[in-house]
Structures are given as C-alpha cells and as structure tokens.
C-alpha positions as CSV (number, residue, x, y, z in Angstrom):
1,M,229.7,-19.4,-45.1
2,L,228.2,-16.1,-46.1
3,I,229.9,-12.9,-45.1
4,I,227.9,-9.6,-45.2
5,I,229.9,-6.5,-45.8
6,D,229.3,-2.9,-47.0
7,K,230.1,-2.8,-50.7
8,K,232.1,0.3,-50.1
9,I,234.8,-1.2,-47.9
10,P,238.4,-1.3,-49.4
11,E,238.9,-3.8,-52.2
12,E,241.9,-5.3,-50.5
13,A,239.7,-6.1,-47.5
14,K,237.1,-7.8,-49.8
15,Q,239.8,-9.9,-51.4
16,A,241.1,-11.1,-48.0
17,L,237.6,-11.9,-46.8
18,A,236.8,-13.9,-49.9
19,A,239.2,-16.5,-48.7
20,F,236.9,-17.2,-45.8
21,G,233.5,-17.4,-47.5
22,E,231.0,-16.0,-50.0
23,L,230.7,-12.2,-49.9
24,M,227.3,-10.5,-49.8
25,E,228.1,-6.9,-50.6
26,L,225.3,-4.8,-49.2
27,A,224.2,-1.6,-50.9
28,T,221.0,0.3,-50.8
29,T,219.6,3.5,-52.3
30,G,216.9,5.8,-51.1
31,I,216.6,4.3,-47.6
32,T,219.1,6.1,-45.5
33,Y,222.0,8.5,-45.9
34,E,224.9,7.5,-48.1
35,A,227.7,6.9,-45.5
36,I,225.8,4.1,-43.8
37,S,223.6,2.9,-46.7
38,G,225.5,-0.4,-47.0
39,H,226.3,-0.9,-43.3
40,P,225.3,-4.4,-42.2
41,D,224.8,-3.4,-38.6
42,I,222.2,-0.8,-39.7
43,F,220.0,-3.4,-41.4
44,F,220.7,-6.7,-39.4
45,C,220.9,-7.7,-35.8
46,Q,222.4,-11.1,-34.7
47,A,220.1,-13.0,-32.4
48,G,221.7,-16.2,-31.4
49,A,221.8,-18.6,-34.4
50,Q,219.4,-16.4,-36.4
51,W,219.3,-12.9,-37.7
52,I,216.7,-10.1,-37.5
53,A,216.5,-8.1,-40.7
54,A,214.8,-4.7,-41.3
55,P,211.7,-5.1,-43.4
56,N,213.1,-2.8,-46.1
57,V,216.3,-4.7,-46.7
58,P,216.2,-5.0,-50.5
59,G,214.7,-8.3,-51.6
60,E,217.7,-9.4,-53.5
61,F,219.7,-9.7,-50.3
62,L,216.9,-11.6,-48.4
63,E,216.8,-14.0,-51.4
64,I,220.5,-14.7,-50.8
65,L,219.9,-15.4,-47.1
66,T,217.0,-17.8,-48.1
67,R,219.1,-19.5,-50.7
68,E,222.0,-20.0,-48.3
69,K,219.5,-21.3,-45.7
70,V,220.4,-18.6,-43.2
71,P,217.6,-18.4,-40.6
72,F,216.2,-14.9,-40.2
73,R,213.1,-13.0,-39.0
74,I,211.8,-9.7,-40.3
75,G,211.7,-6.8,-37.8
76,E,208.7,-4.5,-37.4
77,N,210.3,-1.1,-38.1
78,P,212.0,-0.1,-41.4
79,V,215.3,1.6,-41.5
80,Q,214.7,5.3,-42.1
81,E,216.7,8.2,-43.5
82,N,217.5,9.9,-40.2
83,Y,218.3,9.0,-36.6
84,P,216.6,7.4,-34.6
85,G,215.1,5.5,-37.5
86,T,218.6,4.4,-38.5
87,A,219.4,2.7,-35.2
88,R,216.5,0.3,-34.6
89,Y,218.7,-2.8,-35.3
90,N,222.0,-1.5,-34.0
91,A,221.8,-3.5,-30.8
92,V,224.3,-5.9,-29.3
93,L,223.0,-9.3,-28.2
94,S,225.3,-11.7,-26.4
95,D,224.4,-15.1,-24.8
96,E,223.4,-13.3,-21.6
97,M,222.4,-9.8,-22.4
98,L,220.9,-7.2,-24.7
99,I,222.8,-3.8,-24.8
100,H,221.2,-0.9,-26.6
101,N,219.2,2.3,-26.2
102,L,216.1,0.3,-25.3
103,D,213.8,3.2,-26.3
104,L,214.8,2.6,-29.9
105,T,215.2,-1.2,-30.2
106,D,212.9,-2.9,-32.7
107,P,210.2,-4.9,-30.9
108,V,211.2,-8.2,-32.6
109,I,214.6,-7.9,-31.0
110,L,213.1,-7.0,-27.6
111,R,210.8,-10.1,-27.8
112,Y,213.7,-12.3,-28.7
113,A,215.7,-11.0,-25.7
114,E,212.9,-11.4,-23.1
115,D,215.0,-13.9,-21.1
116,K,218.2,-11.8,-21.2
117,D,219.5,-9.1,-19.0
118,R,218.9,-5.7,-20.5
119,I,221.4,-2.9,-20.3
120,H,220.2,0.5,-21.4
121,V,222.7,2.9,-22.8
122,S,222.0,6.3,-24.4
123,Q,223.9,5.5,-27.5
124,G,221.5,4.3,-30.3
125,Y,224.4,3.2,-32.5
126,C,225.4,0.7,-30.0
127,R,226.8,-2.1,-32.3
128,C,228.7,0.6,-34.2
129,N,230.5,1.4,-31.0
130,L,230.7,-1.9,-29.2
131,L,232.2,-5.3,-29.8
132,A,231.1,-8.1,-27.4
133,L,233.8,-10.7,-26.7
134,Q,233.8,-13.9,-24.7
135,C,233.8,-13.9,-20.9
136,N,231.5,-10.9,-20.9
137,S,234.4,-8.7,-22.1
138,F,233.9,-5.7,-24.4
139,M,235.7,-3.2,-26.5
140,T,234.0,0.2,-27.1
141,S,234.6,3.6,-28.6
142,D,231.7,5.2,-26.7
143,E,232.5,6.8,-23.3
144,G,229.0,6.4,-22.0
145,I,228.9,2.7,-22.9
146,H,232.3,2.2,-21.3
147,K,231.2,3.9,-18.1
148,I,228.0,1.8,-17.8
149,L,229.7,-1.6,-18.5
150,A,232.8,-0.9,-16.4
151,G,230.4,0.2,-13.6
152,K,228.8,-3.2,-13.7
153,G,232.2,-4.9,-13.3
154,F,232.7,-6.1,-16.9
155,P,236.2,-6.0,-18.4
156,V,235.9,-3.3,-21.1
157,L,238.5,-1.6,-23.2
158,F,237.8,2.0,-24.3
159,V,239.5,3.0,-27.6
160,D,239.5,6.4,-29.1
161,P,237.6,6.4,-32.4
162,A,239.4,9.5,-33.9
163,E,241.6,7.5,-36.2
164,I,238.9,5.2,-37.6
165,L,237.8,6.2,-41.1
166,L,234.1,6.7,-42.1
167,P,233.9,8.6,-45.4
168,G,231.6,11.6,-45.0
169,F,232.1,11.9,-41.3
170,R,234.9,13.1,-39.0
171,H,235.5,9.5,-37.8
172,G,234.0,6.1,-37.5
173,F,233.7,3.7,-34.6
174,I,235.5,0.5,-33.5
175,G,232.5,-1.9,-33.7
176,G,231.9,-0.9,-37.3
177,A,235.5,-1.8,-38.1
178,C,235.4,-5.3,-36.7
179,G,233.7,-8.7,-37.0
180,I,234.0,-11.9,-35.0
181,F,234.0,-15.5,-36.3
182,R,234.6,-18.2,-33.7
183,D,238.0,-17.4,-32.2
184,Q,239.0,-14.8,-34.7
185,V,238.5,-11.0,-34.6
186,F,238.6,-9.4,-38.1
187,F,239.6,-5.8,-38.5
188,I,238.9,-3.8,-41.6
189,G,242.4,-2.4,-41.6
190,S,245.6,-2.9,-39.6
191,L,246.2,-2.2,-35.9
192,R,249.7,-1.1,-36.9
193,H,248.0,2.1,-38.2
194,Y,246.1,2.7,-34.9
195,A,247.6,4.5,-31.9
196,Q,246.0,2.0,-29.5
197,G,246.7,-1.0,-31.7
198,D,249.0,-2.7,-29.3
199,A,246.5,-2.3,-26.4
200,I,243.8,-3.8,-28.6
201,R,245.9,-6.7,-29.7
202,E,246.9,-7.5,-26.1
203,F,243.3,-7.3,-24.8
204,I,242.0,-9.6,-27.6
205,R,244.8,-12.1,-27.3
206,D,244.4,-12.3,-23.6
207,L,240.9,-13.6,-24.4
208,R,242.4,-16.2,-26.7
209,Y,241.3,-14.6,-30.0
210,E,243.4,-14.5,-33.1
211,V,243.7,-11.0,-34.7
212,V,243.0,-11.0,-38.5
213,E,243.9,-7.7,-40.3
214,L,242.2,-7.5,-43.7
215,Y,244.4,-4.9,-45.4
216,D,247.4,-2.7,-44.6
217,G,245.8,0.6,-43.9
218,P,243.8,2.6,-41.3
219,L,240.9,1.0,-39.6
220,F,237.7,1.5,-41.7
221,D,234.2,1.6,-40.3
222,G,232.1,-0.4,-42.7
223,G,229.3,-1.2,-40.4
224,G,230.9,-4.4,-39.2
225,V,231.7,-7.7,-40.8
226,L,228.9,-10.3,-40.3
227,F,229.6,-14.0,-40.6
228,L,226.6,-16.3,-41.2
229,E,227.1,-20.0,-41.2
C-alpha cells in the first residue's frame, strides 16, 4: 500500500505510518505557497478506486503512482500559487455525492461525478475542512459546511479548528489532520491534546471506526493522509 503524506509532517507520525505501507513524501517548489506546498489534498482528489491528479504534480511522484499500479487521471487545471487556483482538487467525493465549491472544481472531477448528488458549499478548501465517514456521516471544521450538511439531515460533528497546527497560519483544519483506511481513522497527532477529543472519539467509534493516533502531540494539518491500495 502507498501512503501519500506531506514531507513536513512530524517525524514520529511518519515512523508510525511506515508500519502500514510505503510512504510517498510529497514536496513541491515554485507551484504554491510553502504552507501547503506538500499537502496531498491540494494536488490529488480521490474518485472511487482511482485518483485525479493536478497536471503539475512533479513527475517523480506520478512515476511512483505508475510503478505502484495506482490508477489515476490527470486533471485539467494546474495548482496555482494563490486561491482559488489552490483549491481545484480539494473536493470531497463519497459513494453518493460530491461536496465542494462547485464553481472551483476541476472539470475532470465534475465529469467523474456526473451521476452523484452535488452539494455546493462556499468553502473552496472543502477536503481540508471535511472528513466523510460511512453512513453519510461527516466531521467538519467549517461552520458553513456544517450548516449545509446538517440542514440536509446528515449526521455531522462540528469541531473547532483553533487547536490544529498548520505552520505559517493561525490554525489548520480537521480534514487535513486525518486520513481513512477501511475501518480506521488516522490522526496526525493525539486526541488527548484536543479539547473536543472525547467527542470526536465517541462520534467515530459510534460509526465503528478504530482511532489511530500517529504521535503524542497536537493535531497537525498536513493536508490529509491518503491511502492508495
């Protein structure tokens, strides 16, 4: 299994993840601003069994995906230095729906999701702020996303992002501090260091997920943890 992470996440988290698969440590220069330059959710969007990659993902990383026989398509729009060009691939795709600021979504993602329900939110950094769980349940650090999904009757837990680390910014976001593989939710950090940690743990466990904490420290927004089988 291949696991895509930002090269800048804490070393303890990398060591823990290495027990689950081969790490692909994403790093770019000259594409977008430093804080998110290695964030997987800026450059990749999961679309079912395959992935949609920005056309300016450095070739060395696409070569790794090819070598590991990971199915992927190339999107139309490159990641750019500033918003909204940083958010084209930051969409959430579940089995049934596409959630994103649909004015920004890359056309390849839109075509893939033609048969899915589409939910428009104002937040371009949707995947950064939203974790889609089974049973159409969600966890989000964006109040606007929370209002829209709760208004549609979905179980959704709002968590305050203030304590999530993102070097260079006041705080990060919950989606960027997480990843899902099968029945496990991985956190870059420990919920013991988060004020709503018990609420998150209970919400996730009620959905029959196991919580995996990758190091004993504050939650760290590394643009998500992507697991590719």
